[in-house]
VOBA-1610 file (N, C-alpha, C; in pm, whole numbers, padded with zeros to 5 digits, always signed):
BEGIN
Met+11621+04494+08894Met+11756+04444+08894Met+11836+04518+09002Gln+11929+04446+09062Gln+12015+04502+09166Gln+12160+04463+09141Tyr+12250+04554+09175Tyr+12394+04527+09175Tyr+12445+04548+09316Phe+12537+04464+09357Phe+12606+04487+09483Phe+12710+04597+09459Thr+12731+04685+09556Thr+12830+04791+09541Thr+12936+04778+09649Asp+13061+04769+09604Asp+13175+04750+09693Asp+13237+04884+09731Thr+13319+04880+09834Thr+13387+04999+09886Thr+13458+05078+09776Gly+13529+05006+09690Gly+13606+05072+09585Gly+13523+05161+09496Ala+13402+05120+09464Ala+13315+05202+09379Ala+13279+05332+09448Trp+13239+05322+09575Trp+13201+05444+09649Trp+13321+05538+09661Ile+13438+05483+09692Ile+13557+05566+09710Ile+13595+05635+09579Val+13597+05560+09471Val+13638+05616+09342Val+13537+05720+09294Leu+13409+05699+09320Leu+13309+05801+09286Leu+13332+05929+09366Ala+13368+05915+09491Ala+13388+06032+09578Ala+13520+06105+09550Asp+13621+06031+09507Asp+13755+06087+09489Asp+13776+06128+09343Lys+13753+06253+09314Lys+13763+06303+09176Lys+13905+06296+09121Lys+14003+06278+09207Lys+14143+06269+09163Lys+14185+06125+09132Asp+14101+06029+09165Asp+14135+05889+09141Asp+14139+05862+08990Arg+14235+05782+08948Arg+14251+05755+08805Arg+14132+05679+08745Tyr+14052+05614+08828Tyr+13935+05542+08778Tyr+13804+05617+08800His+13814+05743+08844His+13693+05820+08874His+13600+05828+08753Gln+13654+05859+08636Gln+13571+05872+08517Gln+13505+05739+08480Asn+13579+05629+08491Asn+13521+05497+08463Asn+13405+05468+08557Ala+13425+05497+08685Ala+13321+05473+08785Ala+13200+05562+08760Lys+13226+05686+08727Lys+13117+05781+08702Lys+13033+05736+08582Glu+13099+05692+08475Glu+13028+05644+08357Glu+12945+05521+08390Ala+13004+05426+08463Ala+12930+05305+08502Ala+12811+05341+08591Tyr+12832+05433+08683Tyr+12726+05477+08774Tyr+12611+05541+08697Asn+12645+05623+08596Asn+12541+05686+08514Asn+12461+05582+08436Val+12527+05478+08387Val+12456+05369+08319Val+12362+05299+08417Ile+12411+05273+08537Ile+12329+05209+08641Ile+12205+05293+08668Leu+12224+05424+08684Leu+12111+05514+08709Leu+12013+05513+08592Ser+12065+05520+08470Ser+11978+05526+08352Ser+11896+05398+08333Arg+11945+05288+08386Arg+11874+05160+08375Arg+11790+05130+08499Asn+11783+05225+08590Asn+11706+05208+08715Asn+11747+05084+08793Ile+11875+05057+08795Ile+11928+04944+08871Ile+11952+04992+09014Ser+11895+04922+09110Ser+11917+04961+09249Ser+12047+04897+09299Leu+12103+04958+09401Leu+12232+04914+09454Leu+12216+04859+09595Val+12287+04751+09620Val+12290+04688+09752Val+12432+04700+09804Thr+12446+04738+09928Thr+12577+04742+09993Thr+12555+04695+10136Thr+12658+04692+10216Thr+12642+04646+10355Thr+12692+04751+10453Asp+12656+04730+10578Asp+12707+04819+10682Asp+12859+04810+10692Tyr+12916+04695+10662Tyr+13062+04681+10664Tyr+13125+04767+10553Ile+13063+04765+10435Ile+13111+04846+10323Ile+13095+04994+10355Phe+12982+05030+10414Phe+12960+05169+10456Phe+13072+05213+10550Asp+13102+05129+10649Asp+13208+05158+10746Asp+13343+05177+10676Glu+13380+05082+10589Glu+13507+05093+10518Glu+13514+05222+10436Thr+13404+05254+10369Thr+13400+05370+10280Thr+13419+05500+10355Val+13335+05524+10456Val+13345+05653+10526Val+13475+05664+10605Thr+13524+05553+10656Thr+13652+05556+10728Thr+13766+05590+10633Trp+13770+05525+10516Trp+13874+05553+10418Trp+13866+05699+10375Leu+13746+05745+10339Leu+13730+05884+10295Leu+13773+05982+10404Arg+13739+05951+10528Arg+13773+06038+10641Arg+13924+06057+10652Tyr+13998+05949+10642Tyr+14143+05957+10662Tyr+14222+05995+10538Lys+14169+05966+10420Lys+14245+05994+10297Lys+14205+06125+10229Ile+14078+06165+10242Ile+14032+06285+10172Ile+13986+06392+10271Gly+13916+06351+10375Gly+13874+06449+10474Gly+13737+06419+10533His+13713+06477+10648His+13589+06453+10721His+13466+06502+10645Thr+13476+06616+10579Thr+13361+06672+10507Thr+13315+06578+10396Ile+13408+06530+10315Ile+13373+06436+10207Ile+13314+06308+10267Ala+13374+06260+10374Ala+13325+06137+10438Ala+13181+06155+10488Thr+13153+06266+10553Thr+13016+06286+10604Thr+12919+06312+10490Asp+12962+06382+10386Asp+12874+06404+10270Asp+12836+06271+10205Trp+12936+06185+10182Trp+12908+06056+10118Trp+12828+05964+10209Gly+12861+05965+10336Gly+12784+05885+10430Gly+12638+05924+10429Gln+12612+06053+10429Gln+12473+06101+10427Gln+12404+06065+10296Lys+12476+06077+10184Lys+12419+06039+10054Lys+12377+05893+10054Leu+12463+05807+10105Leu+12432+05664+10107Leu+12314+05634+10199Leu+12315+05695+10316Leu+12208+05669+10413Leu+12072+05721+10367Ser+12071+05827+10289Ser+11943+05886+10247Ser+11899+05846+10107Ser+11983+05773+10034Ser+11951+05737+09896Ser+11837+05635+09890Arg+11748+05659+09797Arg+11637+05564+09775Arg+11680+05447+09687Met+11792+05462+09619Met+11836+05355+09528Met+11941+05264+09592Val+11981+05295+09716Val+12083+05215+09784Val+12022+05148+09906Glu+12033+05017+09909Glu+11989+04939+10026Glu+12114+04898+10103Ile+12119+04934+10230Ile+12232+04895+10315Ile+12190+04776+10400Val+12247+04660+10368Val+12215+04536+10438Val+12300+04527+10564Gln+12237+04492+10675Gln+12308+04471+10801Gln+12360+04328+10805Ile+12485+04310+10839Ile+12545+04177+10836Ile+12486+04086+10944Tyr+12488+04125+11068Tyr+12435+04044+11177Tyr+12473+03896+11161Asp+12403+03809+11231Asp+12432+03667+11226Asp+12383+03602+11097Thr+12285+03664+11031Thr+12231+03609+10907Thr+12341+03585+10804Tyr+12433+03678+10792Tyr+12539+03669+10692Tyr+12676+03644+10754Leu+12687+03663+10884Leu+12816+03649+10951Leu+12870+03506+10940Arg+12788+03409+10972Arg+12834+03269+10968Arg+12863+03221+10826Pro+12775+03250+10728Pro+12811+03212+10591Pro+12941+03280+10544Ala+12961+03405+10585Ala+13084+03476+10549Ala+13205+03409+10614Trp+13187+03367+10737Trp+13296+03299+10808Trp+13332+03169+10737Asn+13231+03097+10689Asn+13255+02972+10616Asn+13335+02998+10488Ile+13299+03105+10416Ile+13372+03141+10295Ile+13517+03176+10330Phe+13533+03256+10434Phe+13666+03298+10478Phe+13755+03177+10509Gln+13698+03080+10579Gln+13774+02959+10614Gln+13804+02874+10491Lys+13707+02861+10402Lys+13721+02774+10286Lys+13828+02822+10188Tyr+13838+02952+10168Tyr+13928+03006+10066Tyr+14059+03056+10126Ser+14127+02970+10197Ser+14255+03007+10259Ser+14362+03038+10155Asp+14342+02990+10033Asp+14438+03015+09925Asp+14421+03152+09861Gln+14315+03223+09897Gln+14288+03357+09843Gln+14310+03462+09951Lys+14336+03583+09909Lys+14358+03691+10005Lys+14231+03775+10021Phe+14120+03705+10046Phe+13993+03773+10070Phe+13994+03832+10210Ser+13951+03957+10222Ser+13930+04012+10356Ser+13800+03953+10410Phe+13780+03964+10539Phe+13653+03915+10593Phe+13537+03998+10539Thr+13560+04127+10517Thr+13455+04210+10458Thr+13421+04161+10317Asp+13522+04122+10238Asp+13495+04061+10107Asp+13401+03943+10123Cys+13429+03859+10220Cys+13348+03738+10241Cys+13206+03771+10282Thr+13187+03878+10360Thr+13050+03918+10394Thr+12977+03964+10268Ser+13049+04032+10179Ser+12989+04075+10053Ser+12947+03956+09969Phe+13034+03855+09959Phe+13001+03735+09882Phe+12879+03664+09941Ala+12873+03656+10073Ala+12761+03590+10140Ala+12630+03662+10113Val+12632+03794+10118Val+12511+03873+10090Val+12470+03855+09945Met+12566+03862+09854Met+12534+03845+09713Met+12472+03709+09686Lys+12529+03606+09744Lys+12476+03470+09725Lys+12334+03461+09779Ala+12312+03510+09900Ala+12180+03502+09963Ala+12074+03579+09885Leu+12113+03692+09825Leu+12017+03775+09752Leu+12011+03740+09603Gly+12092+03644+09560Gly+12092+03604+09420Gly+12151+03708+09326Leu+12247+03785+09375Leu+12310+03888+09293Leu+12435+03832+09226Asp+12454+03865+09098Asp+12570+03812+09026Asp+12663+03921+08974Thr+12630+04048+09002Thr+12710+04159+08952Thr+12745+04254+09064Ala+12872+04293+09068Ala+12919+04390+09166Ala+12972+04514+09093Phe+12941+04630+09148Phe+12996+04757+09102Phe+13114+04786+09193Gly+13233+04779+09136Gly+13352+04798+09218Gly+13478+04772+09138Phe+13589+04762+09209Phe+13719+04748+09144Phe+13802+04634+09201Asp+13742+04549+09281Asp+13812+04441+09350Asp+13798+04311+09271Asp+13909+04262+09216Asp+13907+04140+09135Asp+13864+04016+09212His+13856+04024+09343His+13809+03911+09423His+13668+03868+09382Phe+13588+03962+09334Phe+13454+03925+09287Phe+13463+03832+09166Arg+13554+03863+09076Arg+13574+03776+08958Arg+13624+03638+09000Ile+13714+03636+09097Ile+13767+03508+09146Ile+13652+03420+09196Met+13550+03483+09254Met+13434+03409+09305Met+13331+03380+09196Gly+13365+03411+09071Gly+13277+03380+08958Gly+13166+03482+08938Leu+13184+03602+08991Leu+13083+03707+08980Leu+13125+03809+08874Asn+13028+03879+08820Asn+13055+03986+08724Asn+13099+04110+08799Leu+13185+04189+08736Leu+13236+04311+08798Leu+13229+04424+08697Ile+13166+04534+08736Ile+13163+04652+08650Ile+13216+04771+08729Pro+13282+04867+08665Pro+13318+04864+08524Pro+13429+04761+08498Ser+13435+04717+08375Ser+13537+04620+08338Ser+13664+04696+08302Leu+13769+04671+08376Leu+13898+04738+08351Leu+14002+04630+08323Ser+14005+04584+08200Ser+14093+04472+08166Ser+14241+04509+08179Asn+14272+04638+08171Asn+14412+04678+08182Asn+14444+04743+08316Lys+14364+04714+08416Lys+14383+04773+08549Lys+14519+04734+08606Lys+14588+04834+08657Lys+14717+04811+08723Lys+14699+04836+08870Lys+14761+04754+08952Lys+14751+04771+09097Lys+14843+04879+09145
//
């Protein structure tokens, strides 16, 4: 089994001061205990280390980047043209939603790989009919 992992999950796991850190840590431990592998993309990797670099610091960003690159349970999918055009189609189709283009690349990868669950905090996955863990029904923006 595989779950897609979004930027928010990586950031919240890295940021011990984040209000959702404990929720993310608990969900991550369940994922590990069930031997669920994680799929993410180079775009998500970029967003994650860039955010960590500017909001928390270079050391945390490089530590997390190295963890992701060397992890045996994390597959980093390259977007390239394989997913770029399908993502572009999603981006164009959903003009009524505030999906980022990176969101659309994530949806395209999930669809192509047959994934229905994302580990993250972005409700856009739910809007696309996908499962999202951890479930935070009382999440405030």
